[in-house]
C-alpha positions as CSV (number, residue, x, y, z in Angstrom):
1,M,136.3,187.0,37.7
2,S,139.2,186.6,39.9
3,G,139.6,184.5,42.7
4,K,137.8,184.7,46.0
5,G,140.3,187.4,48.1
6,N,141.7,189.2,45.3
7,F,140.8,192.9,46.1
8,H,141.6,194.1,42.8
9,A,138.6,192.4,41.4
10,N,136.0,194.9,41.6
11,A,138.5,198.3,41.5
12,N,137.4,199.0,38.1
13,V,133.8,199.1,39.0
14,E,134.1,200.7,42.3
15,T,136.5,203.6,40.4
16,F,133.4,204.0,38.0
17,F,130.4,204.3,40.9
18,K,132.5,206.8,42.5
19,T,133.0,208.5,39.4
20,I,129.7,208.8,38.6
21,K,128.3,209.7,41.8
22,A,131.0,212.5,42.1
23,E,130.5,214.0,38.6
24,L,126.8,213.5,38.3
25,I,124.4,212.0,41.0
26,W,125.0,214.2,44.2
27,R,125.4,217.6,42.0
28,L,121.9,217.3,40.6
29,S,118.3,216.8,42.3
30,W,116.3,214.4,40.6
31,E,112.4,214.9,39.8
32,T,111.7,211.3,38.8
33,R,113.1,208.1,38.5
34,R,113.0,208.1,34.9
35,R,114.6,211.2,34.4
36,T,117.5,210.0,36.8
37,E,118.0,206.5,34.7
38,M,117.7,208.5,31.7
39,T,120.5,211.1,32.6
40,I,122.7,208.4,33.9
41,L,122.5,206.4,30.3
42,E,123.1,209.5,28.9
43,Y,125.9,210.2,31.0
44,I,127.3,206.6,30.1
45,N,127.0,206.8,26.5
46,G,128.4,210.2,26.0
47,F,131.3,209.5,28.5
48,Y,132.4,206.0,28.8
49,N,131.5,204.9,25.4
50,P,131.7,207.9,22.8
């Protein structure tokens, strides 16, 4: 973690969440919370953690 006021501290996490929202979450409709969680985990493991 960086110190207080360092605006670069969360840049990577914010980029990740922006990407997952734009590429996955906003493009699909979700039937259940469980299916949403499974799809997000599959996306993370398939794209970010191959």
